[in-house]
N, C-alpha and C positions, 0 to 999 in steps of 0.2 A: 176250563173251571182255575180260576185265579185263587193262587193261597188262600189271598184272602175274603173269599166265594168258601169255598173249603171247609175254613174256619168256621166260618160263621155258619153254617149247615151242619156242624159241628155240635157248637156249642145250642144253637138250635132242636135240634136233636138231644143233646144229655139235660138240658130243662124238660124239654118233652118227655125223657126215661127216668127222670128226677120225680116227675109227677107221677109217669107211672104207678111209680115205685111207692109214695107218698096214698096213690089211689088203692093200692094192693094193700098194704098195712090199715087205711081206716075200715079195712074192710073183717066183720069175722069168722065169712069162709069167702077167702078172696076168690079161689077156682075150684071151685061144687061141682063141676065138671069133671075134672083132671082125677084121674086114678090114684089110687090111693096110692100105691105103691111109689109113686111120683114122688106125692106128697109127701113121706114116709126118710125120701131125699133131702129135706129145707136146708140143709146146710149148704150140699150141693149147689145148689138154687138160690141164696144168696148170695154166695158166693159167686155166679153166673150174671146175677142183677145188677155186682155191686161193678164187677170186674167191668160189665159192658156201660155201666156209667163213668169210670173210671179211665179206660179207653176215650171215650167220647169227651171226658173234661181235655183228658191228654189233647187230642185232636184239638182242641176247639184253643187251646194256651201256643199252638202256634203264631198266635196273632198278637202275643204277649213279649214284648222283648227279652223274654229267660234266658237262660240258659240249659239246654236240656238237662241237665237233675235236678234242678229248681223246680222248672216243667215236671216232673216226675210226682217229686212230691209233695209237689200244690195240687196236683189230680185227686194222688193218693190221701193227704190229708182233708180234699174237700169231699171223696166218695164215702172215705171212714166217718166225717162227721156226718156224712147223711145218712147214714147207718147208725149210728149215735141220735143222733133225733128220733130216728127212725122207729129205734128201740123202744125209747121217751114215750113218744105215740102212743107207742102197742099197748103201752102197759093200759091206757084209760082205754081199750077198745074191747065191747067183752069177745069172748072165748082166745083173744091173747095175752100175752106177757111180755116184756122184758126179757130177753135174754142172754147174757152174756154170752156165751157159747155162736148165737148168731151175730151176735157185733166182729165174732171173729174171724165167723166164716166172710163175713162183710171187707172187715180190713184184708185179709188175703187176696180176697178175690180181688177188690181194689188195686193193691198192688200189683197182683198179675196181668193185671190189665190194663196197668198206665204200664208195662213193666214192657207188652206185648204192644204197646198205641207205641211207645215211643222206638221201636227196632223199628217196628213199618214206617216211621217217620224217616228213622237212617238208612234206612235202605232205599224209599220214597227220594230221601233230599242225594243222596250217593249216587243215582240212576242205576241202582242194582236191576239185573233182569235173572228172568227163568234164562234163555236165553244162552249156547255156550258159542 
């Protein structure tokens, strides 16, 4: 698969993931079948969800002629911005609220996800291999 095709796939996946986050945010109880024990770790769920989003955005940004640090920061800003909109949106949903700690978890997860994607892209770009 070409570099351009991988970037386009990542962009489509990022849009789908952002739509999934929006859908889940719009539900009063988005995951009724998950055990309560998992839902008590909602900050971790927020961090993972927005980490995945930032990673996908960072991978999609390989299509843009940006320096790596700028692409990483843009992925973080876009993902954290989506988290801000998500929290604002939840303030209008029954049984949901806007929580600044959720937004903090979103932003921290996005930072880690963007960084991990950048490291992965750098390793792939340098031809790094797990073989000795």
